[in-house]
VMD Tcl script that builds the backbone (N, CA, C; Angstrom):
set m [mol new atoms 255]
animate dup $m
set s [atomselect $m all]
$s set {name element resname resid chain x y z} {
  {N N MET 1 A 83.217 99.456 100.375}
  {CA C MET 1 A 83.313 99.144 99.062}
  {C C MET 1 A 83.500 100.664 98.178}
  {N N PRO 2 A 84.505 100.842 97.184}
  {CA C PRO 2 A 84.584 101.984 96.621}
  {C C PRO 2 A 82.984 102.221 95.722}
  {N N SER 3 A 82.536 103.212 95.410}
  {CA C SER 3 A 81.858 103.371 94.344}
  {C C SER 3 A 82.341 103.628 92.940}
  {N N THR 4 A 81.750 103.192 92.150}
  {CA C THR 4 A 82.217 103.676 90.759}
  {C C THR 4 A 80.958 104.400 89.806}
  {N N ILE 5 A 81.717 104.947 88.784}
  {CA C ILE 5 A 81.132 105.778 87.760}
  {C C ILE 5 A 80.983 105.224 86.430}
  {N N ALA 6 A 80.231 104.871 85.830}
  {CA C ALA 6 A 80.199 104.258 84.358}
  {C C ALA 6 A 79.982 105.325 83.456}
  {N N ILE 7 A 81.184 105.069 82.355}
  {CA C ILE 7 A 80.999 106.102 81.195}
  {C C ILE 7 A 80.586 105.182 79.962}
  {N N GLU 8 A 79.748 105.828 79.108}
  {CA C GLU 8 A 79.313 105.161 78.267}
  {C C GLU 8 A 80.085 105.330 76.805}
  {N N ILE 9 A 80.841 104.238 76.490}
  {CA C ILE 9 A 81.782 104.682 75.083}
  {C C ILE 9 A 81.312 103.612 74.137}
  {N N PRO 10 A 80.652 104.093 72.872}
  {CA C PRO 10 A 80.269 103.459 71.802}
  {C C PRO 10 A 81.029 102.176 71.645}
  {N N ARG 11 A 80.536 101.242 71.377}
  {CA C ARG 11 A 81.386 99.809 70.895}
  {C C ARG 11 A 82.389 100.512 69.752}
  {N N GLU 12 A 81.745 101.301 68.638}
  {CA C GLU 12 A 82.593 101.555 67.478}
  {C C GLU 12 A 84.112 102.238 67.833}
  {N N VAL 13 A 84.009 102.998 69.093}
  {CA C VAL 13 A 85.116 103.708 69.355}
  {C C VAL 13 A 86.221 102.549 69.883}
  {N N PHE 14 A 85.647 101.688 70.396}
  {CA C PHE 14 A 86.903 100.647 70.968}
  {C C PHE 14 A 87.107 99.931 69.764}
  {N N HIS 15 A 86.393 99.657 68.776}
  {CA C HIS 15 A 86.893 98.867 67.387}
  {C C HIS 15 A 87.596 99.992 66.675}
  {N N ALA 16 A 87.354 101.088 66.624}
  {CA C ALA 16 A 88.084 102.043 65.764}
  {C C ALA 16 A 89.545 102.273 66.415}
  {N N ALA 17 A 89.495 102.242 67.916}
  {CA C ALA 17 A 90.852 102.289 68.450}
  {C C ALA 17 A 91.720 100.986 68.702}
  {N N ARG 18 A 90.829 100.049 68.323}
  {CA C ARG 18 A 91.583 98.538 68.515}
  {C C ARG 18 A 91.863 98.364 70.138}
  {N N MET 19 A 90.964 98.680 70.934}
  {CA C MET 19 A 91.422 98.524 72.196}
  {C C MET 19 A 90.363 97.949 73.160}
  {N N THR 20 A 90.660 97.184 73.861}
  {CA C THR 20 A 89.887 96.453 74.674}
  {C C THR 20 A 89.294 97.851 75.947}
  {N N PRO 21 A 88.395 97.655 76.712}
  {CA C PRO 21 A 87.749 98.561 77.758}
  {C C PRO 21 A 89.024 98.712 78.764}
  {N N GLU 22 A 89.536 97.730 79.136}
  {CA C GLU 22 A 90.646 97.560 80.076}
  {C C GLU 22 A 91.892 98.790 79.598}
  {N N GLU 23 A 92.239 98.199 78.242}
  {CA C GLU 23 A 93.220 99.011 77.824}
  {C C GLU 23 A 93.018 100.676 77.654}
  {N N MET 24 A 91.720 101.134 77.105}
  {CA C MET 24 A 91.063 102.395 77.336}
  {C C MET 24 A 91.317 103.212 78.783}
  {N N LYS 25 A 91.054 102.293 79.518}
  {CA C LYS 25 A 90.921 102.693 81.029}
  {C C LYS 25 A 92.307 102.996 81.588}
  {N N ARG 26 A 93.138 101.869 80.967}
  {CA C ARG 26 A 94.666 102.154 81.284}
  {C C ARG 26 A 95.050 103.593 80.552}
  {N N GLU 27 A 94.971 103.452 79.540}
  {CA C GLU 27 A 95.289 104.995 78.668}
  {C C GLU 27 A 94.932 106.029 79.282}
  {N N LEU 28 A 93.648 106.274 79.648}
  {CA C LEU 28 A 93.120 107.315 80.477}
  {C C LEU 28 A 93.826 107.607 81.459}
  {N N ALA 29 A 94.168 106.521 82.427}
  {CA C ALA 29 A 94.755 106.666 83.499}
  {C C ALA 29 A 96.225 107.340 83.370}
  {N N VAL 30 A 96.818 106.776 82.462}
  {CA C VAL 30 A 98.448 107.299 82.149}
  {C C VAL 30 A 97.973 108.822 81.806}
  {N N HIS 31 A 97.188 109.035 80.924}
  {CA C HIS 31 A 96.915 110.674 80.249}
  {C C HIS 31 A 96.742 111.355 81.430}
  {N N LEU 32 A 95.646 111.156 82.563}
  {CA C LEU 32 A 95.414 111.851 83.401}
  {C C LEU 32 A 96.370 111.850 84.472}
  {N N PHE 33 A 97.423 110.954 84.656}
  {CA C PHE 33 A 98.314 111.110 85.293}
  {C C PHE 33 A 99.386 112.183 84.825}
  {N N GLN 34 A 99.780 112.104 83.540}
  {CA C GLN 34 A 100.668 112.838 82.654}
  {C C GLN 34 A 100.304 114.144 82.920}
  {N N ARG 35 A 99.103 114.386 82.763}
  {CA C ARG 35 A 98.756 116.089 83.002}
  {C C ARG 35 A 98.441 116.424 84.110}
  {N N GLY 36 A 98.947 115.536 85.442}
  {CA C GLY 36 A 98.952 115.814 86.614}
  {C C GLY 36 A 97.464 116.157 87.165}
  {N N ARG 37 A 96.557 115.749 86.653}
  {CA C ARG 37 A 95.119 115.344 87.353}
  {C C ARG 37 A 94.839 114.376 88.088}
  {N N LEU 38 A 95.420 113.211 88.162}
  {CA C LEU 38 A 95.565 112.219 88.943}
  {C C LEU 38 A 96.843 112.031 89.541}
  {N N SER 39 A 97.220 111.873 90.767}
  {CA C SER 39 A 98.347 111.261 91.373}
  {C C SER 39 A 98.856 109.967 90.975}
  {N N PHE 40 A 99.638 109.594 91.396}
  {CA C PHE 40 A 100.362 108.260 90.789}
  {C C PHE 40 A 99.492 106.959 91.372}
  {N N GLY 41 A 99.010 106.931 92.679}
  {CA C GLY 41 A 98.456 106.038 93.499}
  {C C GLY 41 A 96.941 105.877 92.623}
  {N N LYS 42 A 96.568 107.193 92.384}
  {CA C LYS 42 A 94.675 107.140 91.985}
  {C C LYS 42 A 95.047 106.640 90.601}
  {N N ALA 43 A 96.147 106.892 89.857}
  {CA C ALA 43 A 96.250 106.535 88.109}
  {C C ALA 43 A 96.416 105.176 88.265}
  {N N ARG 44 A 97.523 104.504 89.201}
  {CA C ARG 44 A 97.717 103.131 89.082}
  {C C ARG 44 A 96.551 102.366 89.507}
  {N N GLU 45 A 95.591 102.814 90.340}
  {CA C GLU 45 A 94.358 102.149 90.710}
  {C C GLU 45 A 93.386 102.188 89.774}
  {N N MET 46 A 93.483 102.982 88.974}
  {CA C MET 46 A 92.304 103.470 87.964}
  {C C MET 46 A 92.799 102.524 86.805}
  {N N ALA 47 A 94.311 102.128 86.552}
  {CA C ALA 47 A 94.575 101.522 85.505}
  {C C ALA 47 A 94.779 99.844 85.762}
  {N N GLY 48 A 94.332 99.468 87.194}
  {CA C GLY 48 A 94.253 98.287 87.520}
  {C C GLY 48 A 95.492 97.187 87.511}
  {N N MET 49 A 96.422 98.166 87.858}
  {CA C MET 49 A 97.905 97.672 88.008}
  {C C MET 49 A 98.946 97.857 89.171}
  {N N THR 50 A 99.635 97.022 89.365}
  {CA C THR 50 A 100.606 97.062 90.842}
  {C C THR 50 A 101.435 98.294 90.542}
  {N N VAL 51 A 101.818 98.638 91.730}
  {CA C VAL 51 A 102.700 99.916 91.475}
  {C C VAL 51 A 104.272 99.460 90.611}
  {N N TRP 52 A 104.847 98.616 90.715}
  {CA C TRP 52 A 105.845 98.035 89.793}
  {C C TRP 52 A 105.507 98.326 88.210}
  {N N GLU 53 A 104.037 97.528 88.091}
  {CA C GLU 53 A 103.471 97.537 86.492}
  {C C GLU 53 A 103.275 98.762 86.117}
  {N N PHE 54 A 102.762 99.700 86.722}
  {CA C PHE 54 A 102.303 101.029 86.582}
  {C C PHE 54 A 103.615 101.712 86.236}
  {N N GLN 55 A 104.820 101.655 87.376}
  {CA C GLN 55 A 105.951 102.205 86.861}
  {C C GLN 55 A 106.658 101.825 85.673}
  {N N GLN 56 A 106.646 100.477 85.320}
  {CA C GLN 56 A 107.150 100.316 84.209}
  {C C GLN 56 A 106.440 100.475 82.801}
  {N N LEU 57 A 105.213 100.763 82.878}
  {CA C LEU 57 A 104.418 101.575 81.785}
  {C C LEU 57 A 104.802 102.680 81.534}
  {N N LEU 58 A 104.809 103.416 82.384}
  {CA C LEU 58 A 105.189 104.927 82.628}
  {C C LEU 58 A 106.758 104.965 81.916}
  {N N GLY 59 A 107.571 104.262 82.390}
  {CA C GLY 59 A 108.943 104.318 82.070}
  {C C GLY 59 A 109.129 103.735 80.520}
  {N N SER 60 A 108.298 102.991 80.244}
  {CA C SER 60 A 108.137 102.503 78.809}
  {C C SER 60 A 107.999 103.637 77.681}
  {N N ARG 61 A 107.362 104.608 78.151}
  {CA C ARG 61 A 106.882 105.809 77.615}
  {C C ARG 61 A 107.623 107.034 77.841}
  {N N ALA 62 A 108.514 106.753 78.799}
  {CA C ALA 62 A 109.460 108.163 79.078}
  {C C ALA 62 A 108.689 108.962 79.876}
  {N N ILE 63 A 107.635 108.717 80.552}
  {CA C ILE 63 A 106.875 109.651 81.352}
  {C C ILE 63 A 107.349 109.687 82.849}
  {N N LEU 64 A 107.871 110.880 83.292}
  {CA C LEU 64 A 108.492 110.937 84.501}
  {C C LEU 64 A 107.275 110.635 85.705}
  {N N VAL 65 A 107.722 110.065 86.631}
  {CA C VAL 65 A 106.808 110.103 87.912}
  {C C VAL 65 A 107.055 111.453 88.727}
  {N N HIS 66 A 105.782 111.984 88.779}
  {CA C HIS 66 A 106.005 113.240 89.868}
  {C C HIS 66 A 105.343 112.789 90.848}
  {N N TYR 67 A 105.902 112.666 92.017}
  {CA C TYR 67 A 105.370 112.183 93.113}
  {C C TYR 67 A 105.611 113.036 94.605}
  {N N ASP 68 A 104.728 114.016 94.685}
  {CA C ASP 68 A 105.072 115.015 95.884}
  {C C ASP 68 A 104.130 114.658 97.120}
  {N N LEU 69 A 104.487 115.694 98.173}
  {CA C LEU 69 A 104.126 115.419 99.572}
  {C C LEU 69 A 102.490 115.274 99.473}
  {N N GLU 70 A 101.777 116.078 98.536}
  {CA C GLU 70 A 100.486 116.011 98.437}
  {C C GLU 70 A 100.334 114.275 97.883}
  {N N ASP 71 A 100.639 114.117 96.924}
  {CA C ASP 71 A 100.231 112.620 96.437}
  {C C ASP 71 A 100.552 111.535 97.486}
  {N N TYR 72 A 101.866 111.910 98.375}
  {CA C TYR 72 A 101.998 110.862 99.236}
  {C C TYR 72 A 100.644 110.906 100.362}
  {N N GLU 73 A 100.351 111.898 100.912}
  {CA C GLU 73 A 99.753 111.999 101.665}
  {C C GLU 73 A 98.124 111.639 101.418}
  {N N GLU 74 A 97.737 111.758 99.998}
  {CA C GLU 74 A 96.647 111.098 99.316}
  {C C GLU 74 A 96.659 109.641 99.268}
  {N N ASP 75 A 97.706 109.128 99.021}
  {CA C ASP 75 A 98.137 107.628 98.802}
  {C C ASP 75 A 97.937 106.977 100.373}
  {N N LEU 76 A 98.392 107.710 101.292}
  {CA C LEU 76 A 98.300 107.337 102.919}
  {C C LEU 76 A 96.746 107.194 103.262}
  {N N ASN 77 A 96.040 108.406 102.782}
  {CA C ASN 77 A 94.628 108.288 103.395}
  {C C ASN 77 A 93.535 107.133 102.365}
  {N N THR 78 A 94.211 106.811 101.304}
  {CA C THR 78 A 93.734 105.720 100.612}
  {C C THR 78 A 93.665 104.570 101.207}
  {N N LEU 79 A 95.426 104.260 101.618}
  {CA C LEU 79 A 95.360 102.938 102.290}
  {C C LEU 79 A 94.677 102.956 103.860}
  {N N LYS 80 A 94.791 104.156 104.299}
  {CA C LYS 80 A 93.508 104.050 105.691}
  {C C LYS 80 A 92.208 103.672 105.083}
  {N N GLU 81 A 91.674 104.294 104.084}
  {CA C GLU 81 A 90.365 104.059 103.744}
  {C C GLU 81 A 90.154 102.317 103.454}
  {N N ILE 82 A 90.926 101.937 102.986}
  {CA C ILE 82 A 90.991 100.671 102.308}
  {C C ILE 82 A 91.486 99.471 103.427}
  {N N GLY 83 A 91.905 100.088 104.723}
  {CA C GLY 83 A 92.117 99.456 105.866}
  {C C GLY 83 A 93.643 98.587 105.634}
  {N N ARG 84 A 94.629 99.264 104.903}
  {CA C ARG 84 A 95.850 98.491 104.683}
  {C C ARG 84 A 96.740 99.245 105.519}
  {N N LEU 85 A 96.333 100.311 106.208}
  {CA C LEU 85 A 97.470 100.891 106.857}
  {C C LEU 85 A 96.887 101.211 108.570}
}
mol reanalyze $m
mol bondsrecalc $m
mol representation Tube
mol addrep $m
């Protein structure tokens, strides 16, 4: 079972942003992917979306998918860790 880390964000921030915690998580995942800090697979996982849903989301925002050999290898390792490969 993967471990998680909780981040405390004041409720007022969610209200001010007019976002749910899930939407905030998705926005953070997109931002980190766009900045090159997360691979496509990890960002998609963080966003809680399928590959197709995350691709659609990125496309709707004109964010190019940068997927290199390192991303591929990281995704392979993740699949092995969760027993899907």
